[in-house]
N, C-alpha and C positions, 0 to 999 in steps of 0.2 A: 408612588407615594406609599410609605409604609406606616403602620400604626400598631400600637399594642392592643392586646385583648383586655382593655380596661375602660372605665368611663372616660378617663382623660384621652385615651386613644380614640374612642368613638367620637368624642366631641371634636377632636382635631380632624378626624375624617370628615365629619359633617361640615366643619368650617372650610375645609379644602374644597368640598363639593359646591358649597354656596359661592365660594370665590370664583370657581370656574363657571358656575351658572350666571353670575353677574357679568363676568368678563365676556362671555359669548352670547349674552342676552337670551338665555334659554328659560322657558317657563317651568319645566318639570325635569326631574331627575329619576333615572332608573338605575338601580344598583344590580349588576349581574354577577353571579358567582358560580363557581363550579363546586358542588357539594363535597366537603372533605370531612366525613364522619360527623363528629359532634362539635367541631370547632366553630361552626357558623351559628350555633344556636343563640348565643348571647348577642351577637351582632344582629341577627334577624329580629330578636325581640326588641332591641334598641331602635332599629329602623322602623319597625311597626309602630312603636310608641311615638316616633317623630313624624309619622305619616309619610314616610319615604318608601316608594315601591321597591320591593326586592323580588328578583326573578332568578331562576336557576337554568343553567345550560347542562345538557347531558355530557358527562365526562367522555363518553364514547364519541360524541360529536366533536368535542375539542380535539381528541386524538386523531380523528379522521381528517379534520380541516386544517390542522396546524402546519401542514406542508404546502398549502396552496400559495403562500407568499414567497417563501424562500426555497421550496423544494428540499427541505431538510427535516428529518425526523427529530431534531434536537428539542429538548424541553427545558426551558429556563423560566425564572420568575419574571423576566422582562417580556418574553414572547407570549406566554399563556394569557395574560390579561388582554393583550391586543386581540388574540383569537376569540376570547370570550366576548369582548366588546363587539366584534364584528358579527358574531352569532346573535347577540341581542339586537343589534341594528336591523338584522334580517328578520327579526321576529321569531327566531328559532329558540324559544325558551318556554319554560313552564312556571307556574306559580307554586311555590312550596306549600305543602299542607302541614301545619303544626297542630296536632290535636289539642283541644283545650278542655278544661273542666273534667268531667267524669271520664271522657275518652283519653285524656292525658294520663289520668290515674290508672286506668286499665292497661295502657301501654307500659307504664312504669312497673306495675305489678307483674305483668306478663313477662317483661324483660328480667325482672328479679327471679321469677320462677324458673325461667330458662337457665339462668346462671346457677341457681341452686341445684337444679337437676344435673347439670354438667359436673358440678363439684361433688354431688352425691354419687354419681356414677364413678367418678375418679376414686372416691373414698372406697366404694364397693370393690373396685378392681384391685386396689392396693391390699385390702383385707384378703381377698381371694388369692392373690399372689402369695401373701404371707402363709396362708393355710396350705397351699400347694407345696411350699418349701418345708414347713415345719410340722404340719399335721394334715397331710393329704387325705387321710381316711375320714376326717371330719365331714368332708363333702360327700361321702358315700352314706354316712349316717343321716345327714340333713341335706335335703335337696337345695334348700335355701339357707345360706349361712346365718341370716338374721332372724331365724326362728327364735321365739321367746326363750324357750328352755336352753337352746344352744348358745345364745348370747350370754346367758347367765354363767354358763360354764367357761366360755372364752374369757369373760371378764375376770374370773377368779383363778382358774387353772387352765391356761391356754395350751400348754405344752403336753404332748402325749405322756411323758413321764410323770407329770403332775396329776393328770387324770387317773393314771394307773395307781398312783400312790393314794389318791383320795378314796377310790373304791366306790362300789355301787351304792352302798348305804349312805355314804356322805353326799354323794351326788343327789340322791333322792331327798336328803335332808335340806340341801340348798334350795331345791324346788319348793319344798313345803314351807320353808321360811319365807319365801316370796309368795306363798299362797297360790301356787300354780297347781292345777289339777288337770286330769284328763289323760288322753292317750299319749300326748307328747311328754308327759312327766311320769310315765309308767316305769315299773321295774325292768321290763324288757328293753325299753329305750335306754335306760341307764346302763344295763349290762352290755347292750350292743355297742355303746359308746366306749365303755371300758375295754371290751375285747378288741375294738378297732385300735384304741390307743396302745394296747399291749403289743399288737403286731405291727405297729406303725414303722414305716421306713423313712419317716421325716427326719430332717437334719436336726441335730441336737442344738440347744441354745441355752443361754443363761439369762441374767437379769436384763441385759440390754434388749434381747429379743422379746422378752415379756413386756417390757416397757413400751416397745414399739407397737405391739398389737393392742395394748391398752389405749395408747394415744390414738391409734387408727379407729378403734371402736368408739372412742369418745367423739372424734370428729364426725363419724358416721351418724351417731345419735343426735348430735347438734344439727346436722344438715336435715335429718328426718323431721326434727321439731320445726325447723325453719320452713320446710316444705309444707307441713301441715298448717302453719300460721299463714303463709302467703296464699295457700290455696283457699283458706277460709275467707281471707280478705277479698280474693279474686271473685269468689262466688257472691259475696255481699255486693260488690260493685256491679257485677254482671246483671244481677237482678234489678238494678236501677235503670237499665237500658230498656226502652219500650220494646216489647215483643221478643226479647232475648230468651226468655224462658220457653217460648214456643219453638225455638230452634233446637232445644234439647229433646223435643218430642220425636225427632228423627232418629230412628233406631240406628245405632252405630256412631252417633255423634255425642261427644261428652263435653263437659265443662271446659276442659283445656282447649278443645277445638273452637268452641264458641268464643271464648275469651281471646284466643289468638286471632280469629277472624275479625272481631270487633276492634282489637288493638291495632291491627294493620289497616283496616278499611276506615275506621273512625265513624264519623257521622254519615250514615248511609244516604241521607238526602242530597248529598253533593254529587251523587251519581244519578244519571237519568235512566239508565238501563243496565242490566247485568253484563252486557258485553264490554262496557267500560271497566268493570271490575276484573273481567277476564284479561283484558289488555293490561290493566294495572298490575295484575299478578304475573304477567309474562306468558299467558296462555294463548295469546293471539297467534293464529296460524299464519305462517310466512311461506309464500310460494317462491320457488327458485326456478324460473323458466325464462328462456330467451329464444325467440324464433320457433323452430321446430323442437328444440330441446325443452323437455319438461323434467325438472329436477324433483327431488323429494321435498314434500311439504313438511315443515317442522314448526315448533312453537318458537316464539321470539326470545323467550327467557329474559325479557326486559321488564323493568319495573321492580316491584317489591319481592325480592327473593324469598324473604321469610314467609310472606303470604302464600307464595307458590308451594313452599315446603309444607306449610300447614295443611293446605288442601290435598296435596299429593299423599301425605302420610295418613290422612283419615280415610282415604279411598279403600285401602285394604280391609280394615275392620268394617267399613260400610258395606262392601259387597259380600262380606262373610256373614253379617248379621241382619242385613236389610234385603228382603226378597225382591222388592221393587227395583232397587238400585242394582241388585245382582242380575235381574232380567235385562236391564239396560246394558250392563257389561257384556252379558252373553250375546245380546243382539249385535253389538259392535264387533264382537269376536267372530261370530258365525254367519253374519249376513252374506248373501251370495255376491252382491256387488261391493267391491272395495272393503273386504273384511280387515279389521285393524289388528295389529299385534298387541301383546299384553299391555305394555306401557302406554301405547297409544289409546287403547280402550280405557285404561285407568284415568288418563288425562281427560278423555271425553266425559267420563262419569264425574270427575272433579268439576268440570265446567257446568254439568247439570246441577251439582250440589250448590254451586255459586248462584245459579238461577233460582233454586229453591230457597236459599237463604235470603236472596233479594226480595222475593215475593213475600216471605214471612215477615221480614223487617219493615217493608214499605206498606204492605196492605194489612198486616196484622192477622193474616189467615193462619189456620192451624194446619200442620202437615197432614196430608191425606195421600198415602201411597197409591191407592187405587185410582184416585182422580188424576194423579200425576201420570200414571201409565196411560190412562184413557186420553189424556191431552196430547200425547205424543203421536204424531202422524208417521207411520212407517209403510214401506212398500208391502204389497199384498203377498210377496213371496217369503215373508218372514217365517211362516210355519215350515216351509220347505228347508229354509236355512237351519232352523232349529233341529 
């Protein structure tokens, strides 16, 4: 049975289900789906409003079990629904979590910020590519191309020949007209820029080249403004979540990490313990052994890929700026029995951070690094390992 992604289609689907329900004298209906990006969102909302149970089967489970009936790896629109139905009958499904209210808003804002960051990085790379072609010396004068005084010059006279023609005095005049003062707008800085332009080996260009960099700079400035706006909204929303501000008290953890964690986890009360969140993030340890053979233990990498990425990315600044988490990292790396490799130790630290976040959000406690270290039970040989 096929139906369109519209109210008419959903009504037809419901009527078809009710017909089968009456025909086979069944009291309840379960709709099982394989998640396909965002395409199921509207259907899921409709079924929830109608009081019809919706469950999900893991796409990996569908892939692994689709050969059981016909011993064939083929994938068709007729074969997959049957495989999904059998998995639902066996109880091999999970209930989808769709955040609501403030949690839904945080997820949308976080997603928007991620998109803007990608576009901002792309715009930055395009500008730096242009500079390396037409004015490579600019990047020796300014370590960052988007320095305030440097951007003013690029917007008005981006090519080396134009900078040379403008001269030191006129460059300083531009800065003063914009009321820029300080070391960045000094005579020496202007002279260094003019000298670099005079000796430039950059490719020559005309009106089209100038127009290109001006459009690139405009795109970059727009993305910077969007980033500031969405970050402001994100901070406002995060402060509405109970105990979220206490998560920021962990040295090395910033607003983006807290927002990303909450956007992926949602309402923390739906988890009974932090191990469920670790599994949800794909940090569950998986042993590969059979008989006398003992393979390497790895993480499952199942669940929310984005949550796993958020936790892993924050570990590096965490162990650099937080002495308690650094000591945990060093312990895992240097312990006598079963020392971990660098990435393994980072994952272990990430799991510890999940437990800290869980305690803060569920109990409302304030982060205390000293108490966290005292609560960890370690073998007595730790001083020797260190």
